[in-house]
C-alpha positions in Angstrom: 0.4 0.0 -0.1 1.2 3.2 -0.9 3.0 5.6 1.6 0.6 8.2 2.5 -2.1 5.7 3.1 0.0 3.9 5.3 0.2 7.0 7.4 -3.5 7.3 7.6 -3.8 3.5 9.1 -6.1 2.6 6.2 -5.7 -0.1 3.9 -9.1 0.0 2.0 -10.0 -3.7 0.7 -11.5 -4.8 -2.4 -15.3 -4.5 -1.2 -14.1 -0.7 -0.1 -12.8 0.1 -3.5 -15.8 -1.4 -5.6 -18.4 0.5 -2.9 -16.7 3.6 -3.4 -16.3 3.4 -7.0 -20.4 3.0 -7.1 -20.9 6.0 -4.8 -19.0 8.2 -7.2 -20.2 7.1 -10.0 -23.6 7.3 -9.1 -23.0 11.1 -7.7 -21.2 11.8 -11.3 -24.3 10.7 -13.0 -26.7 11.6 -11.1 -27.1 15.3 -12.5 -28.1 13.2 -16.0 -30.3 11.2 -14.4 -31.8 11.0 -10.7 -32.2 7.6 -11.5 -28.2 6.6 -11.3 -28.5 7.4 -7.3 -29.7 3.6 -6.9 -25.7 3.4 -7.4 -24.9 5.2 -4.3 -27.5 3.4 -2.4 -25.8 0.0 -3.5 -22.4 1.5 -2.6 -23.4 2.9 0.8 -26.0 -0.1 2.0 -24.8 -2.8 -0.1 -21.7 -4.3 1.7 -23.6 -4.1 4.9 -27.3 -5.4 3.9 -24.7 -8.7 2.7 -22.7 -8.5 5.8 -26.1 -8.8 7.6 -26.8 -12.0 5.7 -23.7 -13.7 6.0 -22.6 -13.2 2.2 -19.8 -10.8 3.2 -17.5 -11.7 5.7 -14.4 -8.8 5.5 -14.6 -7.2 8.9 -13.0 -8.5 12.1 -14.6 -7.9 15.8 -13.5 -4.2 16.1 -14.8 -3.5 12.5 -18.2 -4.9 13.0 -18.6 -3.4 16.6 -17.5 0.3 15.1 -20.0 0.0 12.5 -22.5 -1.0 14.7 -22.1 1.6 16.7 -21.9 4.4 13.9 -25.6 2.5 12.8 -27.3 3.2 16.6 -25.7 6.9 16.2 -27.1 7.7 13.0 -30.7 6.2 14.3 -30.4 8.3 17.2 -29.6 11.1 15.5 -32.0 10.9 12.9 -34.5 9.4 14.7 -34.8 12.4 17.4 -34.4 14.9 14.6 -37.8 13.2 12.6 -39.8 13.3 15.9 -38.6 17.1 16.4 -39.8 17.5 12.8 -43.0 15.7 13.0 -44.3 17.8 16.4 -43.5 20.9 14.6 -44.7 20.5 11.3 -48.1 19.3 13.1 -48.5 21.8 16.2 -49.9 24.6 13.3 -49.9 25.5 9.8 -46.9 24.9 8.4 -45.5 26.0 4.9 -42.6 23.7 3.2 -41.4 24.6 0.3 -39.5 21.8 -1.8 -41.0 19.0 0.0 -38.9 16.6 -2.2 -36.0 17.8 -0.6 -36.9 16.9 2.9 -35.9 13.0 1.6 -32.4 14.5 0.7 -32.0 16.3 4.1 -32.4 13.3 6.4 -30.3 11.5 3.7 -27.9 14.0 4.2 -28.3 13.6 8.0 -28.0 9.9 8.0 -25.1 9.3 6.3 -23.0 12.3 7.7 -23.5 10.4 11.4 -22.8 7.4 10.3 -19.8 8.3 8.9 -18.6 10.6 11.3 -19.2 7.7 13.9 -17.3 5.5 11.9 -14.0 8.1 11.8 -14.6 8.8 15.7 -14.1 4.6 16.3 -11.3 4.7 13.9 -9.7 7.6 14.8 -10.8 9.3 18.1 -12.0 12.2 18.9 -9.0 15.0 18.2 -7.4 13.3 14.6 -11.1 12.9 13.5 -12.0 16.5 14.5 -8.6 17.7 13.1 -8.9 15.8 9.8 -12.7 16.9 9.7 -11.9 20.7 9.9 -8.9 20.3 7.4 -11.3 18.7 4.5 -14.2 21.2 5.2 -11.8 23.9 5.3 -10.1 23.4 1.8 -13.7 22.7 0.7 -14.6 26.2 1.5 -11.3 27.8 0.5 -11.8 26.3 -3.1 -15.5 27.2 -3.2 -14.6 30.8 -2.2 -11.8 31.1 -4.4 -13.9 30.0 -7.1 -16.7 32.0 -6.6 -14.5 35.2 -6.2 -12.2 34.6 -8.4 -12.4 38.2 -10.4 -12.4 40.3 -6.9 -9.3 39.4 -5.0 -10.4 41.3 -2.2 -14.0 39.9 -1.8 -12.0 36.5 -2.3 -9.9 37.0 0.4 -12.4 38.6 3.1 -14.6 35.4 1.8 -11.5 32.9 2.5 -11.1 34.7 5.9 -14.6 34.3 7.4 -15.2 30.8 5.5 -12.3 28.7 5.4 -9.6 30.1 7.6 -11.6 29.3 10.7 -11.6 26.1 9.5 -7.3 25.6 9.5 -6.9 27.7 13.0 -9.2 25.4 14.7 -7.9 22.3 13.8 -4.6 23.6 14.8 -5.7 24.5 18.2 -7.3 21.1 18.2 -4.0 19.6 18.8 -3.0 20.9 22.1 -5.8 22.5 23.3 -8.9 20.2 22.1 -11.6 21.5 24.4 -10.5 25.2 24.3 -11.0 24.5 20.4 -14.1 22.3 21.3 -15.9 25.3 23.1 -14.6 28.0 20.0 -16.7 25.5 17.5 -19.5 25.8 19.7 -19.2 29.7 19.2 -18.4 29.5 15.9 -21.5 27.4 15.0 -23.7 29.8 16.5 -21.9 32.8 14.7 -22.0 30.7 11.5 -25.9 30.0 11.8 -26.7 33.7 11.8 -24.1 34.8 9.5 -26.0 32.5 6.9 -29.1 33.9 7.6 -30.6 30.1 8.0 -32.7 30.8 11.1 -34.8 33.1 9.0 -34.1 32.7 5.4 -37.3 33.2 3.4 -35.6 32.3 0.0 -35.2 28.4 1.2 -37.7 26.1 2.1 -37.0 24.6 5.2 -35.5 20.7 4.2 -33.4 22.8 2.0 -32.2 24.9 5.4 -31.8 22.2 7.3 -29.7 20.4 4.6 -27.6 23.2 4.6 -26.7 23.1 8.1 -26.1 19.3 7.8 -23.5 20.1 5.3 -21.7 22.9 6.9 -22.2 23.1 10.7 -22.7 19.1 10.9 -18.9 18.7 10.6 -18.5 22.0 13.1 -20.9 20.8 16.0 -19.9 17.1 15.4 -16.1 18.1 15.5 -17.1 20.1 18.7 -19.1 17.3 20.9 -15.9 15.0 20.1 -13.7 17.3 21.6 -15.4 18.3 24.5 -16.9 14.8 25.3 -14.3 12.4 23.7 -11.1 11.1 25.1 -7.6 12.7 24.3 -5.6 10.2 24.1 -4.4 9.9 20.3 -1.2 7.6 20.7 -3.2 5.2 22.5 -6.0 4.9 20.2 -3.7 4.6 17.0 -2.4 1.6 18.8 -5.5 -0.1 19.8 -6.5 0.3 16.1 -3.2 -0.7 14.6 -3.2 -4.0 17.6 -7.1 -4.9 15.4 -5.8 -4.8 12.2 
């Protein structure tokens, strides 16, 4: 396996490679025809279904425990939000714009919770939070640069507000994880009002929820991991290494 993957302590199996290929292919073809989203479902859920039927045995006890824990976390988070939404919708006259987006919102919430919980099981809270912040910081950096390519001043200000905090907090989480966790909560509240998601009339409820999951989800999840999780990356890495 290549050296970068060795440093990440990640050696993808054939099942993972096939499933990832289906997910990527489905996402690329979905804009052409949304029927291709079935490929994403097969790549995401197919291996788990095969394992539950006993037709695929590619995970050890540690990996199975981590997968079931992630599934339980996804069930708790998605179920709780579903109860809140049903209570909200049935407690008065509510107008939902683009109701078809509701399914997309719950799908994004389910997948994000499962994925983040899986990373926590493998990497521990500090490493998961740091790498999540770096990945999303890089994504927002790319988005802001492309959106403001013709206006360097606006580009600099957008990068400063939208991308730089991710990198700064990722650096801070290495030595002061709980301080970084508190700042992540504060940053989440700031972005919640900065983006105007609570009072935005341009987007429907489900669309706003989807944006919040994709943008604030990494911040809130990283904050919870840093505030509540143990912080002993060396021990966690050794534990993961022993299970492989």
